[in-house]
LODRENKOL-921669 format. One record per residue (C-alpha): residue number from 0; x negated, y, z negated; residue in three letters. Coordinates in steps of 0.05 Angstrom, whole numbers. Each point is the difference from the previous one (the first is absolute). Last residue first. Layout:
pos: NUM east: X north: Y up: Z code: ala $
...
***
This chain:
pos: 77 east: -4014 north: -2178 up: -1055 code: pro $
pos: 76 east: 59 north: 36 up: -30 code: gln $
pos: 75 east: -14 north: 55 up: -48 code: gly $
pos: 74 east: 34 north: 49 up: 41 code: leu $
pos: 73 east: 60 north: -36 up: 3 code: leu $
pos: 72 east: -8 north: -2 up: -78 code: gly $
pos: 71 east: -20 north: 65 up: -20 code: ile $
pos: 70 east: 73 north: 18 up: 44 code: met $
pos: 69 east: 38 north: -51 up: -36 code: glu $
pos: 68 east: -30 north: 29 up: -69 code: lys $
pos: 67 east: 11 north: 78 up: 20 code: trp $
pos: 66 east: 75 north: 8 up: -44 code: arg $
pos: 65 east: -39 north: -27 up: -65 code: asp $
pos: 64 east: -40 north: 63 up: 7 code: asp $
pos: 63 east: -65 north: 4 up: -27 code: ser $
pos: 62 east: -33 north: -71 up: 23 code: cys $
pos: 61 east: -53 north: -37 up: -39 code: pro $
pos: 60 east: -71 north: 31 up: 10 code: lys $
pos: 59 east: -52 north: -47 up: 38 code: ser $
pos: 58 east: 43 north: -51 up: 30 code: gly $
pos: 57 east: -21 north: 11 up: 76 code: asn $
pos: 56 east: 54 north: 54 up: 16 code: val $
pos: 55 east: 13 north: 33 up: -59 code: met $
pos: 54 east: -71 north: 19 up: 3 code: ala $
pos: 53 east: 0 north: 12 up: 71 code: trp $
pos: 52 east: 66 north: 61 up: -20 code: leu $
pos: 51 east: -42 north: 25 up: -54 code: asp $
pos: 50 east: -72 north: 14 up: 52 code: his $
pos: 49 east: 50 north: 16 up: 51 code: asp $
pos: 48 east: 37 north: 60 up: -32 code: glu $
pos: 47 east: 78 north: -18 up: -15 code: cys $
pos: 46 east: 46 north: 43 up: 41 code: arg $
pos: 45 east: -1 north: -65 up: 62 code: leu $
pos: 44 east: 44 north: -34 up: -73 code: leu $
pos: 43 east: 66 north: 53 up: 14 code: asp $
pos: 42 east: -2 north: -29 up: 72 code: glu $
pos: 41 east: -2 north: -59 up: -14 code: leu $
pos: 40 east: 53 north: -7 up: -42 code: asp $
pos: 39 east: 46 north: 46 up: 43 code: ala $
pos: 38 east: -16 north: -55 up: 64 code: leu $
pos: 37 east: 17 north: -51 up: -45 code: gln $
pos: 36 east: 64 north: 35 up: -12 code: gly $
pos: 35 east: 7 north: 12 up: 66 code: glu $
pos: 34 east: -9 north: -83 up: 25 code: thr $
pos: 33 east: -65 north: -15 up: 6 code: leu $
pos: 32 east: 0 north: -55 up: 71 code: arg $
pos: 31 east: -52 north: 48 up: 40 code: asp $
pos: 30 east: -44 north: 8 up: -63 code: phe $
pos: 29 east: -21 north: -73 up: -1 code: asp $
pos: 28 east: -47 north: -39 up: 39 code: arg $
pos: 27 east: -34 north: 55 up: 57 code: glu $
pos: 26 east: 3 north: 49 up: -55 code: leu $
pos: 25 east: -16 north: -26 up: -62 code: phe $
pos: 24 east: -76 north: -33 up: 40 code: arg $
pos: 23 east: -6 north: 74 up: 14 code: ala $
pos: 22 east: 18 north: 27 up: -66 code: phe $
pos: 21 east: -56 north: -55 up: -37 code: val $
pos: 20 east: -57 north: 27 up: 56 code: leu $
pos: 19 east: 15 north: 75 up: -20 code: asp $
pos: 18 east: 7 north: -26 up: -72 code: leu $
pos: 17 east: -74 north: -30 up: -6 code: glu $
pos: 16 east: -26 north: 62 up: 46 code: leu $
pos: 15 east: 17 north: 58 up: -39 code: leu $
pos: 14 east: 24 north: 51 up: 37 code: ala $
pos: 13 east: 77 north: -21 up: 10 code: arg $
pos: 12 east: 42 north: -14 up: 50 code: arg $
pos: 11 east: 64 north: -17 up: -26 code: cys $
pos: 10 east: 35 north: 70 up: 7 code: gln $
pos: 9 east: 4 north: -3 up: 78 code: trp $
pos: 8 east: 31 north: -68 up: -14 code: arg $
pos: 7 east: 52 north: 46 up: -57 code: val $
pos: 6 east: 4 north: 58 up: 40 code: arg $
pos: 5 east: 23 north: -39 up: 70 code: gly $
pos: 4 east: 49 north: -50 up: -45 code: arg $
pos: 3 east: 42 north: 74 up: -10 code: asp $
pos: 2 east: 39 north: -14 up: -63 code: ile $
pos: 1 east: 72 north: 0 up: 16 code: ser $
pos: 0 east: 42 north: 59 up: -21 code: met $
***
């Protein structure tokens, strides 16, 4: 079963402005090239609360799951 890219794209809309800006850049630059495995990791990562996710993206908190490190790296790119 393949992952619904439209649903994942919608879940990338966040309430925290900083994250919304990060995800807007990520969606434009990287989203369409993600593999199914990467999409699954992203979908799992998006279950995090915004403040926890932002802390992982900005480096103030270590990534809590090794599977998310690649996505956090992509999100953290300028």
